[in-house]
N, C-alpha and C positions, 0 to 999 in steps of 0.2 A: 313730767319724769326728767331728774337734774339734766343740766347740757354738758356736763363732761360725760356720760352715760354713754357708749356707741350702741350701734344698737345690734351689733354683735358681742356685748358686756350682757344688751339685756337678755340677748338671747339666752345666753350660756346660763344668764338666774333664774330663767325662767325653766329651762331643764334640769336646774338644782332641786331650786324650788317644790312646795307643795301647789295644789291648788287650794283656792279659796274658791269654796263654794254659800250662797246665802238663799237659806229658806223661809219664806216666810208664811205663814198663814193669818187669815182670820181679818183681812185688810176690808173690808167689804161685811158688815153685819150682818146682813141675812145667806152669807152664804156661810154657813157653819161648820162645812167639813175642812175647810183649809185649816183652822182651828184644834177641830179635835186629829185630826189625822200629823199634822207635826208632835203633841204629845205622845202618840203611839212610834214617832220618827224617832224622836229623843232616847226612847226607854231601848228602843232596838238597837243602839247606834253605840250604847251606854254598855248594854249588857250583854250582845249576842256572841256566841264565841264562834261565827260562819268564819274562818276564809278572808271571803268579799267583804264581809263587814268589817273584820280586825285591818285588812286595808286600807278600808277607807278611813278607819282612826287614826292610822302608821301615816297616810298622806296623803289625807283633805284634812285645812284648816273649815271647819265646817261651823256656819254663825246662824243660829235658828230662830226664829222670832216666832214663838209659839200664834203671839195674834198680835197684830198690828193696832187693834179698835176695840179694848177688852173691853169697853163700855159700850157699844154697840152688840157685843158676842150678850151683854148681860142686859140689855133691852131686847133683845131676840128670845132668850132665854127665857126672860118676865114674860113676855108676850104668849109665846107658848104655854107656859105651865101655866098663866090664867085664862088660857083654852083649850087647854087637855079635855076631852070629853066632852067637848061643843063641839056643833058644825065647824067650826071655824079653827079647831086646832092645824090642820094644814096652811091654812089660811095666811096668806103675810097679811103683816100689821097694816090698816089702813089709813094710813100718817105715811104724810115723809116724815124725815127727821134730819133734814136741815132745808135751809130756807130758799136755795135756790136751783138745786140736782139731785137734791132728795136721801143724800147721805154726804160724809164729809170724806176727800180723800185727802184734806190735807193732814197728812200723816206724817 
């Protein structure tokens, strides 16, 4: 925060400004609902005529990341597709996909 900005001035700016909301989905590859949900959320935020959604569009800066791990989402989708109709259809992948901790949090 700039040295010349007083606490009082910062509070006044906060009152007049818009809220910033960051929504991210799909950090962990095997947690697919987050990446799927953000697509629906984006659609609703853009197309809905409901007053509460219009108020969000007017008053909130929304930063929406549908997937922070698209390669991981593809890996999980490929595993699922190759096992549909088998006993492994709902099983997790049987291997780790990152050398040290099993997944890549470095996103």
